N, C-alpha and C positions, 0 to 999 in steps of 0.2 A: 673593339669587339671582344678581344680577348681578357681584357679585365671584366667584363659584363659575365661572359661565361664562366669565369673563374669562380667570381662571386656567386653565380646561382650554383655551382657546383659546391662551394662551401656550404652554402644555405640548408641547399638539399640534404647534405650529407649530416650536417649538424642537427638539423631538424628530425629526421629519421633516426639517428643515435638517440636523441632523447627520448623520441616517441618508442623506440624500441625497448630501451631500457625500461620505461614506465609500463608498457604493455605486458612486458615479460614480469615484472613484479606482481602487477594486478591479475594477470592469468594465473600464476603459480599459487596466489592468495586463493583466486577462484578453484582452481583445481584441487585443493587442500579440502575445501567444502564438498566437493565431488567425492574425496576418497572417504571422508568421515561418512558421507551420504551410504555410500556403496559398503562400507564398513558396519555401519547400522542394518542396512538392509539383510546382511549376511549373518549378524547375529540375531534377527527375527525371521530366519527363513522356516516357512510353513506356516508363520502367524497371519492368518486371512485378514486379521483387523477387527474391529468392532461393527458390529450393525447393529440398526434400531433394535430388533428383537433380541439381540444380547446384551443391553445396557442393562446396569446393576438396578434393582428395584429401587423405586424412589422410597426413601425413608422418612424425609422431612416434609412436611405440607408448607404451602406458602403461594402467594401469587407471584405470577409472572409480570414484571411491569418491563413494558417496551418504550425506550427514550426514541422519539422522533423530531429530531430539529429541523425547522423549515422556516427558510427566508426566501422570498421569490420563487416558490414552488408551485404555483397554480397549474401548471400543466401536467404535474405529475402526482400531487400529494392525494387527491381523490383517488385515482386509479389504484395508487399504493395502498392505501387503507383498506380499498375494498378487496384488492387481492388478499392481503394480508389476514383480512377478517372471514375471507372464505376459504384461504388455505389452511391456517393452523390449525392442528389439533390437538387441543389442550383444554382443560375444564376452568382453568381459572387464570386469565391473564387480562389486562388491561393496557391499551396504546396511550401513550402521553406525546402529544403533537405541541411542540413549542413554535409559537407564532407571534409575530411582531405588529403592533398597532398600526403600523403604516403599509400594511399589507394587506388590503381588504381581499384582493384576487385569493389570494392561499387562504385567508380565513374563511371566505366563501366555499371555496372547494372543499376544505375541511369538515367543514359545518354540514354539506350536505350528506356526507357520510356519517358524521355525528348524530346527528337528529333522530336515525333510523337503528342506533345501536349504542347502549349505554357503556359497552367496552371502549368507546374512544372518547377519551377526556382531552377537550382542547384547553391550552394553557397559553393565554395572550400576556407577554412580559410587559413591564413597564417604560421599556426604553425603546426608541424607535430603531429600526434596522437599517443596515447590517451591523451588528455589534460583531462577536465571533462566535463560532461554533461551540465553543465551550460555555461562552456566556448564556448560550440560549439552554445548554443542558443544565447549568446550573439553575437556572430558572425552573424546569423540568424537576429539578432535584427539590427546590424547596415548594414546588405546589405537591409533590408527593409526600413530603415530610407533614405538610399542613393536612392531606387526606388521610392518613395513617393515625394522626393524633385525633381526628373526626371520627372515623369509621373503624379505628382499630384492628387492622387486618395486617396479617404478616406478609412479608414480603422474602419471597425465594431467591429472587436474582432480579437485575436490571439490566435488560439487554439493549444494545447500541445498534439504531438502524438509521439509514439516510432514508431521505423522503424519495428516491428513485429505485430503492432496492426491491426486486422480486424476492419475497421468503420462499424458504422450503415449508412443505407442509409439517415434517417431523421434527422442525428446527427447536420448538420450545420444549418436545419430549427431549432431546440430547441435554437440553440445558438444565432442565429438571434433575436430569438422573445425574448428570458429569459434575454439576456446580457443588454438589456435597461435600464439603470436606477440601474445598477448592476456592481461591480468592478470584479466581478468570479463568474463563474458558473461551476459546477463540476458534470459529467455524473457518474453512476456508472460503475464499470470495474468487469466483470465476466471472470474470469479465465476459460479457456477452459481443459478439461480432456485430456491430452496427452495418445492417445492409447498406451497400455503397460506399462504405469506407472500410473496406477489409486492411488496408494497410495502416491507417493510421489508428482505427479503433483496435484492430487485431494485434497490435503491438501491446495493447494492455492483456490481451489475453496469454501472449507468449509470457511476457514478462511474468504475470501472477502465476501462470501454471508452473514457472520454474519456482518461483519464490515459495509458493504456499504448498508444494509436493516436496521440495529439497531443503530449502535454506531455512525456513522456519522449524521444520523438523530437525536440522541438525542445531539449529541455535537452541534449541531447548531441550535437546539431546545433552549438549556438553555443559548445560547448567547455566547458560547467558539468560539475562532478562527478555523476556518477549513483549516486544512492543505489539500494541493493540492495531489491529486495521480501522479502527475507526466504526465498523459495522460488523454485524453477525459475531458480536462477542458479548457475554453474559458476564457480569462481574458481582461479586457477593455483596450485599447491602451493607454488611459490618464493615468491611474492607472501604467502601466509599465512604462510610460514615467517619470511619479512622482519618484518611484523609481529609476530609473535609474538617474535622476537628485542628488537626495540624495547619489547616490553611484558612482559619478565621471563618468557616461556615460553608465553604464552596469546595466542592472535591474535584471539580474540573477548572483549571489554570484558564482564566479569560483572557489571559495577555498572550496565549500561544496559539500559535498556527497550526500545531501539529499536536492538539492535546491527546490524541490516541496515543501516539507514539510515546511521549511522554507520562501518560498514564501507565502504559503498560511496565517502562522501567521502574516507576515508582512504586508500582505494587511489588515487582520482585525486590526492591530496596527493603522493603517493611518485612519482607519474609513471607509473602502471599505466593503460592502453589499455583502456576499457571500450565494449564494443557491446551495445547493443538489438538483440536479432536477432528480425525478424519473418521467417519461414519458413514456406513453404505446404507441405503434404505432397501426395502422389499425388493425394488426394481433393479437393485445392484446400482444405482446412481450415487453420488456423492452428496450427503447433507451438506449444501453451501448456500452461500449468497449470491445473487447473478443479479446483473446490473450493466445498464449501456454506460459506458466510459466515454470521454470527450471524441467525436467523429471527423474534427477538423482541426488542422494544424496549430491556430492559435490558441484553439481551447487547450488542445494538450499540451502546447508550450506554457499557459499560464497554470497549469494544474502540476506539472513537472517543476515550474520554478517555485510553487508553493511548498512542495514537498522539499526540495533542495534546500529552500529558506530555513523553512521550521525545523529539519532534521540537521542537515551536514554545517549551516551557519550559526542561527539562533540556537538550535537545539544542543549544540557545543558548549556556548555560553551556560545555557539554564541546565543541563544534566550533567555535565562534567564527566566524571568517570566514575566506576564502580570501586568496591571494597580493594584494598591494595593486593590481595593475592587470587581475586576474581580473574583469572587470566582468560577465561573464555570469554567472560564479559567485556573486559576490556579489549580484545580482538575485535569481539565483533560490533563495538561502539566505533572502533576506527574505521571498521568495513563500512558503518552508516555515513562515515564523515568523509570517505574519500571522494565522493561525487566531484566536488570542485576540482580537485587535483586531476581526477580521470579526465574531466572533460577538458582541461589542458593539456593534456597528452594527447586525447583523442584530436583535438584540434591540429596539434603539432604533427600527427600523422598524416591528416589529410592535407595539411599546407605542406608537409615533405614529399608526399606522393605528386602534390602539384609541380612542387618545384623542380623533383626529378623527371617529371614529365618535361618540364622547361628545358632542362639541360640537355635531355635527350634531342629534341626538337633544334635546340641552339647548337649542337654538335652536328646535326646533320646538315644544317646551312651552313656551318664553318667548313664542313668536311675534315673535322678534325675526332681524334678518338675519345672515346668516354674514359675517365679515370678508372682505374681497376678498384674494383669492390675490396674494400678491407675485410680479411677473413674474419675478424672477430664481428664486424656489422654483418657479414654473411650468415654465421653461426646464429645470430640473434633473429635474424629474419626468419631462419629454419625454426626455431623453436618455438617464435610467435606464430610461425604458418601452422605449426602442429597443436598449439593451444587453441589456434582460432577454428580448425576443422573439430577438434573435441568440442569445443564451446558450441559450436552450430549443430552438433550431432547431438548434444545434450540438449538441446534448445528444441530439436525437432522432436526428439523422443519424448520430454515433457509435454509439450503441446500437443502431439498426437496422443498420448495417452487420454487427456482430457477433452480434445476436440475432433480427434480422427485423424486422419492421412492427409486430406486437403488439407486442413489447416495447417498442419506440420510442414507442408511444402511453402506454405505462403512464409511459415515463420523464417525463411532465409532472407527474403527482399525486406520484410518488416524487421529484421535486425539492422539494416541500415537506417531504415525510417527512427526508428528508437533511436540511434545515435544521433541523427539530425536534430529530432525534438530535445533529446537532453542536450546538446549543444547550443541550440537557440535559447533553451531555459536558461542556461548558467548565468548570462551577462544579466539577466531580469532578475534572477536571486540575487544576484549580488547587489543589483541597485536595490533591491527592496530592502535587503540585510542593512545597507548603508544607511537609507531614510530610517529605518528603525532606530539604528544607532545615534540617529540625531534627533529623536523623540518622536517619529511619527506615529500615532496610534495604529495597531494592528486591527484590521477588519478582515470580515469574511470575504475572501475573494474568491468566489465560487463560479463554477462554470454551469451553462444551461444545459438542464437535463430533459430526457425524453424517456416515457415509460414504455417498454417493449410490446409488441402485438404478442400474446401469450400462445395464440394459436399456432405462431411458428417457433416458440421459444419451448425449451425444458420446463 
């Protein structure tokens, strides 16, 4: 019995030491981002930010093109297109919907809308789906090139959207103004909390509130490349044409799981200026993209695994590092790729807590005293405790600013849910990465989407 208890003590101590050191490094890294954000806020004190009415006047005419790739989206594509046509306030735009010949349900749903509005252009690719989202976007790009040659119209910007997105009425107005002189403009993404799934779907709201209110702001402020969110972004056609010319005609990499992330970094490498735009509308709300994210654990794990595979694993191989002296970009790419190691540290922390609980129980049964806590380990726990409270406080703050006090309080239990989803996604991501290394083709690993009831949403 003594040997078992001693073994459990050693395992608990070593796991907690490893986890404590890893959590401290990650926490200090996050704290540096927080301090940079606060420094930027201090330098901009008194600046209320841009509003739709204060945007620079449009000087360059041209049509806004919206790319909407769709595979197996019959449940949402019709509502999304109808809503976009009803909401968009802009004089010259066209929606290009990418479809597959073996997806008749999505074709029918999109055709129901297209037959009543010439601004909707259906593009059915030549390959059966699913391929990848990037491959579908390439099909739309080539269709646009053919249309431009036939109709001789000018394109101002190409906007990317997903089939489940709820667009903001002023979105195209913002893009029309801010894309001039820039290569890309990204709007915030604000996930909607799915009724009945406050914990799972809501953790996306917490993460995006912090990411798109703080992290992307700091990232662009220090000059690091801005990854795109894959939706709610406008790209200058000349930039896409340049990338296409360097890639044999396709601007989007059809072999990528996270083409949006890679495209943003590629634009920065080519010297294109990017802007993360936070613009308020006449009612004081943020011009942003809203959508339902996965509402059940299995779907959330699948999506997080795809992100982790595409950014932290395959993305490392594909994008490498930035220019030698681009220290801010190097730092942020390292942050992008820390997810697998962070999950290992988090797993060690939970296992260490379990082992520590077992040690307490075994000592109680045996009637022996617990070994004294090492002072260094105690200091490590204290530092991590302070960093955790700071992190939870900021998470509540950013969630509250976007969603209100109620959701801010819910962000506390959702912090644990988010950890669980990420832990469950890590082995799936690693398995997918290994299969890709063995030659398995990349395919569109999408989740089922639901379009929200707009009577209950902003």
